[in-house]
C-alpha positions in Angstrom: 63.1 93.5 -40.8 59.9 94.2 -39.4 56.6 93.0 -41.4 54.8 89.6 -42.5 56.8 89.3 -45.6 59.8 88.8 -43.3 58.1 86.3 -40.9 56.8 84.6 -44.2 60.6 84.1 -44.8 61.7 82.9 -41.3 58.5 81.1 -40.1 56.1 80.6 -43.1 53.9 78.0 -41.4 53.7 79.8 -38.0 50.4 81.3 -37.1 50.0 85.1 -37.7 46.2 85.3 -37.2 43.7 83.4 -35.2 39.8 84.1 -35.4 38.5 83.7 -32.3 35.2 82.3 -32.9 35.9 80.4 -36.1 39.2 79.1 -35.2 40.6 80.1 -38.6 44.2 80.2 -38.9 46.4 82.5 -41.3 49.9 81.7 -41.3 52.7 84.4 -41.8 53.2 83.0 -45.5 49.4 83.4 -46.2 49.0 86.9 -44.7 51.8 88.2 -46.6 50.5 86.4 -50.0 47.1 88.3 -49.3 48.7 91.5 -48.7 51.0 91.5 -51.7 48.3 90.4 -53.9 45.9 93.1 -52.8 49.3 95.5 -53.0 49.6 94.5 -56.7 46.2 94.8 -57.4 45.9 98.4 -56.2 49.0 99.3 -57.9 47.7 97.8 -61.3 44.4 100.0 -61.0 46.9 102.9 -61.0 47.3 104.0 -57.4 51.0 105.2 -56.6 52.7 105.9 -53.0 50.9 108.5 -51.0 47.6 107.9 -52.9 44.5 107.5 -50.8 42.8 104.3 -50.8 39.5 103.3 -48.4 38.3 99.9 -47.2 35.4 98.9 -45.4 35.8 95.1 -44.0 34.9 93.5 -40.9 37.3 91.9 -38.5 39.1 89.1 -40.7 42.5 88.0 -42.0 41.2 90.1 -45.1 41.2 93.3 -43.0 44.8 92.8 -41.5 46.0 91.7 -45.2 44.7 94.9 -46.6 46.3 97.0 -43.9 49.9 95.3 -45.0 48.9 96.1 -48.5 48.6 99.7 -48.0 51.9 99.5 -46.0 53.7 97.4 -48.9 52.8 100.1 -51.6 53.2 103.3 -49.7 49.2 104.1 -49.9 47.4 106.8 -47.6 44.8 104.4 -46.2 41.4 105.0 -44.6 39.7 102.2 -42.8 35.9 102.8 -42.5 33.5 101.4 -39.9 31.3 98.5 -40.9 28.4 99.8 -38.7 28.1 103.1 -41.2 25.0 103.6 -43.5 25.5 104.1 -47.2 25.3 107.8 -46.9 27.8 107.8 -44.2 30.4 105.5 -46.0 30.0 107.8 -49.2 30.8 110.9 -47.1 34.1 109.3 -45.8 35.1 108.1 -49.3 34.4 111.5 -51.1 36.2 113.6 -48.0 39.3 111.5 -47.9 39.7 111.3 -51.8 40.0 107.6 -52.3 39.5 106.7 -55.9 39.2 103.0 -55.0 37.1 101.5 -51.9 37.7 97.8 -51.0 35.0 96.1 -49.1 33.7 92.5 -48.1 30.6 90.8 -49.4 29.1 91.8 -46.1 29.7 95.3 -46.6 28.9 95.5 -50.5 25.6 97.1 -50.3 26.8 100.2 -48.1 29.6 100.8 -50.1 27.6 100.8 -53.3 26.5 104.2 -52.3 30.3 105.5 -52.6 29.8 106.2 -56.3 32.7 108.7 -56.4 35.2 105.4 -56.2 35.6 102.2 -58.1 34.8 99.3 -55.7 36.6 96.0 -55.5 35.4 92.9 -53.6 38.3 91.7 -51.3 37.2 88.3 -51.9 37.9 88.5 -55.6 41.6 89.4 -54.8 43.7 86.5 -56.6 46.8 85.6 -54.8 50.5 86.3 -55.9 54.1 86.1 -54.1 56.1 88.6 -56.1 56.8 90.8 -52.8 59.9 92.8 -54.0 58.0 95.6 -55.9 56.0 96.3 -52.7 58.3 96.8 -49.8 60.0 99.9 -50.4 57.8 102.6 -49.3 55.9 102.9 -46.1 52.3 103.5 -46.3 50.3 105.6 -43.8 46.9 105.9 -42.3 44.5 108.9 -42.3 41.7 107.7 -39.8 38.5 109.4 -39.4 37.3 110.6 -35.7 34.1 108.8 -34.5 31.9 112.0 -35.3 30.2 111.8 -31.8 29.5 115.5 -32.0 29.0 115.8 -35.8 30.6 114.9 -39.1 33.8 112.9 -38.7 37.1 114.5 -39.7 39.8 113.0 -41.3 43.3 113.4 -39.2 46.0 113.5 -41.5 49.6 113.3 -40.1 53.0 113.2 -41.6 54.1 110.1 -43.9 56.6 108.0 -41.8 60.3 108.5 -43.1 61.5 105.0 -42.1 61.2 102.1 -45.0 58.6 99.6 -44.2 61.7 97.2 -43.3 62.6 99.0 -40.2 61.0 99.1 -36.9 60.1 103.0 -35.8 61.3 104.1 -32.3 57.8 104.5 -31.4 57.3 100.6 -32.1 60.2 99.8 -30.2 59.0 101.9 -27.1 55.6 100.4 -27.2 56.9 96.9 -27.4 59.6 97.5 -24.4 56.8 99.5 -22.2 54.3 96.6 -22.4 56.6 93.5 -22.1 56.2 92.1 -25.7 58.6 89.4 -26.0 59.1 86.3 -28.2 56.5 84.1 -26.4 53.7 86.8 -26.6 50.4 86.2 -28.0 48.1 89.1 -28.3 44.2 89.2 -28.2 42.2 92.0 -30.2 38.8 92.5 -28.9 37.6 95.6 -30.7 36.6 96.6 -33.9 39.9 96.7 -36.3 38.8 100.2 -38.0 39.6 101.9 -34.8 43.0 103.9 -34.1 44.3 101.8 -30.8 43.4 98.2 -32.6 45.1 99.2 -35.8 48.0 100.4 -33.9 48.6 97.1 -32.0 47.7 94.9 -34.7 50.4 96.6 -36.9 52.8 96.6 -34.1 52.7 93.0 -33.3 52.7 92.1 -36.8 56.0 94.0 -37.3 57.3 91.9 -34.2 56.1 88.4 -35.3 53.7 88.1 -32.5 50.5 85.7 -33.2 47.4 87.4 -33.1 43.9 86.2 -31.9 41.3 88.6 -33.3 37.7 88.5 -32.3 35.1 88.6 -34.9 33.0 90.7 -32.6 33.2 91.2 -28.8 31.5 88.4 -26.5 32.6 88.3 -23.0 32.6 84.8 -22.4 34.4 84.1 -25.7 37.1 86.6 -24.6 37.8 84.9 -21.5 37.7 81.4 -23.5 40.3 82.9 -26.2 42.6 83.8 -23.1 42.7 80.2 -21.9 42.7 78.3 -25.3 45.5 80.4 -26.9 47.5 81.2 -23.7 47.1 85.0 -24.4 49.8 87.1 -22.8 48.6 90.6 -24.0 45.2 92.1 -24.6 43.5 95.4 -25.3 40.3 96.6 -24.0 37.8 99.3 -24.0 35.8 100.0 -20.4 32.4 98.9 -21.8 34.0 95.5 -22.2 35.1 95.6 -18.6 31.7 96.1 -17.7 30.3 93.2 -19.6 33.0 90.8 -18.3 32.0 91.7 -14.6 28.3 91.0 -15.7 29.1 87.6 -16.3 27.9 84.9 -13.5 30.7 84.0 -10.9 30.6 80.3 -12.3 31.5 81.8 -15.6 34.1 84.1 -14.7 35.8 81.5 -12.6 35.5 78.9 -15.2 38.6 79.9 -17.3 42.4 79.6 -16.7 43.8 83.2 -17.2 47.3 82.5 -15.8 49.0 83.1 -19.1 47.6 86.8 -19.1 50.1 89.3 -17.9 49.3 92.6 -19.7 45.7 94.0 -20.2 45.7 97.6 -21.8 42.6 99.7 -21.8 41.6 103.3 -22.9 39.4 105.1 -25.5 36.8 105.8 -23.0 36.2 106.7 -19.5 36.4 103.9 -17.0 34.7 104.3 -13.8 36.9 104.0 -10.5 34.2 101.2 -9.6 34.9 99.2 -12.6 38.6 99.8 -12.7 38.7 98.3 -8.9 36.7 95.3 -9.8 38.8 94.5 -12.7 41.9 94.8 -10.5 40.5 92.6 -7.8 39.6 89.8 -10.4 42.7 90.1 -12.8 45.3 91.6 -10.3 48.0 93.9 -11.0 48.0 93.5 -14.7 45.7 96.4 -15.7 47.2 99.0 -17.3 45.7 102.2 -18.7 46.5 104.7 -21.6 45.1 108.1 -22.8 46.0 108.9 -26.2 44.1 109.9 -29.6 44.4 109.4 -33.4 45.9 112.8 -33.7 49.1 112.0 -31.9 48.7 115.1 -29.7 50.1 113.2 -26.8 50.1 109.9 -24.6 49.6 109.1 -20.7 50.2 105.7 -19.2 49.4 104.5 -15.8 50.1 101.2 -14.4 48.1 99.4 -11.7 49.7 100.3 -8.5 50.2 103.9 -9.9 46.3 103.8 -10.4 45.6 102.3 -7.0 47.5 105.4 -5.7 45.7 108.0 -7.9 42.4 106.2 -8.2 40.7 107.8 -11.2 43.8 109.2 -13.2 44.9 108.2 -16.7 48.4 108.6 -15.5 51.6 110.8 -16.6 52.6 112.1 -19.9 55.0 109.6 -21.7 55.6 112.4 -24.5 55.6 116.1 -24.0 55.0 117.9 -20.6 51.2 118.6 -20.1 49.9 122.2 -19.6 46.3 122.8 -18.4 45.2 126.0 -19.8 42.1 128.5 -19.2 40.2 130.0 -22.3 42.7 132.8 -22.7 45.5 130.5 -22.9 47.1 131.1 -19.3 48.4 128.2 -17.2 46.2 126.9 -14.2 47.4 125.6 -11.0 47.3 122.2 -9.5 43.9 121.1 -9.3 42.1 123.5 -11.5 40.1 122.3 -14.8 41.0 123.7 -18.2 42.0 122.6 -21.6 44.6 119.6 -21.7 47.9 120.7 -24.0 50.7 118.3 -24.7 54.3 119.8 -25.6 55.6 117.7 -28.5 52.8 117.1 -30.3 52.7 115.1 -33.4 52.2 117.2 -36.7 48.7 116.7 -37.7 45.9 118.6 -39.3 42.0 117.8 -40.0 41.4 117.3 -43.6 39.4 119.9 -45.1 38.8 121.8 -41.9 41.5 124.5 -41.3 39.4 126.2 -38.2 39.4 122.9 -36.3 43.1 122.5 -36.9 43.9 125.9 -35.9 42.0 125.2 -32.6 43.9 122.2 -31.8 47.4 123.6 -32.3 49.3 126.1 -29.9 51.8 128.7 -30.7 54.6 126.4 -29.8 53.5 123.5 -31.5 51.5 122.2 -28.6 48.5 119.8 -29.5 45.1 119.1 -27.9 42.5 116.6 -28.4 40.0 119.1 -27.0 39.9 117.4 -23.8 39.3 119.0 -20.1 40.9 118.0 -17.0 43.4 118.7 -14.3 46.9 117.8 -12.9 47.6 116.6 -9.2 50.6 117.5 -7.4 52.4 114.4 -8.9 51.6 115.4 -12.2 48.9 112.9 -12.8 46.2 113.6 -15.1 42.5 113.5 -14.6 39.9 113.9 -17.4 36.6 115.7 -16.7 35.3 116.0 -20.2 35.6 117.3 -23.7 35.4 121.0 -24.1 32.7 120.5 -26.7 30.6 118.8 -24.1 30.7 121.1 -21.4 27.3 122.4 -20.2 27.0 126.2 -19.3 23.9 126.8 -17.0 23.8 130.5 -15.8 27.2 131.2 -16.6 28.5 127.9 -14.6 30.6 125.1 -16.2 29.2 121.6 -15.7 31.2 118.5 -16.9 28.9 115.7 -17.6 31.5 113.0 -17.0 31.5 113.8 -13.4 27.7 113.4 -13.4 27.5 110.2 -15.3 30.3 108.7 -12.9 27.8 109.4 -10.2 24.8 107.7 -12.0 26.9 104.8 -12.8 27.5 103.8 -9.2 23.7 103.5 -8.6 22.8 99.6 -9.0 19.7 100.6 -11.1 21.9 102.1 -13.9 23.7 100.1 -16.7 24.7 103.0 -18.8 23.9 106.8 -18.8 24.6 109.9 -21.0 24.4 113.6 -19.8 24.3 116.5 -21.7 23.0 120.1 -22.1 19.5 120.9 -23.4 18.4 124.5 -24.0 16.7 126.4 -21.0 15.1 129.7 -21.3 16.3 131.1 -17.8 20.0 129.4 -17.5 20.8 128.7 -21.2 21.3 125.1 -20.6 19.9 122.5 -18.3 21.5 119.4 -17.3 19.7 116.2 -19.1 20.2 112.7 -18.2 19.3 109.5 -20.3 19.5 106.6 -18.4 19.7 102.8 -19.5 18.4 100.7 -16.8 19.8 97.6 -15.5 18.5 94.3 -17.0 17.0 93.3 -13.7 15.3 95.9 -11.8 13.7 95.3 -8.2 9.7 96.0 -8.0 10.2 99.6 -6.6 12.3 100.7 -9.5 9.8 99.5 -12.2 7.7 102.7 -11.6 9.1 105.5 -13.7 8.5 108.4 -11.3 9.9 106.4 -8.3 13.0 105.5 -10.3 13.7 108.9 -11.3 13.3 110.3 -7.8 15.8 107.6 -6.5 18.4 108.7 -9.1 17.8 112.4 -8.4 18.2 111.7 -4.6 21.3 109.8 -5.5 22.8 112.7 -7.2 22.1 115.1 -4.7 23.9 113.1 -1.9 27.0 113.3 -4.0 26.8 116.4 -6.2 26.2 120.0 -5.7 22.7 121.1 -6.6 23.4 122.8 -9.5 24.9 119.6 -11.3 21.9 117.3 -10.1 19.9 116.5 -13.5 16.6 118.7 -14.1 15.1 115.8 -16.1 16.2 112.0 -16.6 14.6 110.1 -19.5 15.2 106.2 -20.1 16.4 104.4 -22.9 16.8 100.5 -23.3 20.2 101.1 -25.5 22.1 104.2 -25.7 24.1 104.7 -29.0 27.6 104.1 -28.6 30.4 103.3 -30.9 32.0 99.7 -30.2 35.0 101.5 -28.6 32.4 102.9 -25.7 32.2 106.4 -27.2 28.8 107.9 -27.0 27.0 109.4 -30.0 26.3 112.4 -28.3 25.2 114.2 -31.6 22.4 111.6 -32.4 21.2 111.3 -28.8 21.2 115.2 -28.0 19.2 115.6 -31.5 16.2 113.8 -29.9 16.1 116.8 -27.3 16.7 119.8 -29.5 
């Protein structure tokens, strides 16, 4: 048995969820009751197994309960970012076909724009305890891509074949791989509507592991939560590591982190300097993954492996990796091409046959659209997304390489590199830099700042990769996962 209803029977009063800032505790019995109540309401509204439902709820017990409501009743569920505007919410609700949209008080205004669906305030759902009717069909997700280069797309995967009572082979593998045992406590740091947080919250919920959920990320509160709740496992994105490392030494040393034995990060590029600094601080507990909503493939790398292959995202734990050129030919070790995984999950992009066709190979291989290369030991290194590649004078330039160089400069807190039109070369390299909070006097002159960064790039990059222009922005537009909203930023310069 692997769901909150089971844990509500075996350990009803044990904590299932603990909210990091408020301290609110939800027991397994309470979580199961909330989930069943929501499942009953949605079923009474006419939804049946396989039907789409959407919800837009901030990090809270209600969000987790809604996940399990959909699992109990077999719905196809789509969580929506609480950061979206009304028009953006309406687009996703209409695109996924949801006839019901569940919201919280905080998201009610944005959700009112989704006129194609009936709306339900999650705070008005009465509690029921009759679980038998809802624990027979496994629900499944249809998450949307972050839309960093355009409109987000729904990722539709096959419905699971296991009943909700059974732990899947994938869940068993993940639990064993990251050492989740009976004494584990999991810290969820990111917005729950993203793929990785949902995956882990669902998994530890199946295993009966208590979860500490941050309402929103705060670097010091994360450290305090590890100490206060004896957290053993956690999941992060690189942006969080940067904020943790910015804390003063006295704050970083204030908390006892001795219970912490597994910190997993992914969902965005982590610079070599940031990763080394985290390993120096936390020790050999920092693990990394490379995966995606589509399920095309997965790579993992442990701390010692990473020290031996710095910058790598690991080796495949799914199917073999192939690096292919634009004509589908296999490339040798060290050469950059598109990354393809054998044994990909069966997925398609909703309402986008062309994008689906471009993500699948003739023998069932799958790709996320990323570029990279393999070393002689089979470790994968990412260079960029294919759609982000700058083509200048017929030469491919990978923005991520330039971004990593600029991030090593002490005056830079964040950076985005992309191509802008050029009459002679087709595209030229543009950098937009978010300056560090505290700058020396000689960096406060814009021209001097630009000159220093260009010279820094010339030392570390070939001349054709050096940005032809640099602008400054006090806060780059990023998702909470760290993914840059490239379309929004690039639109300013087109």
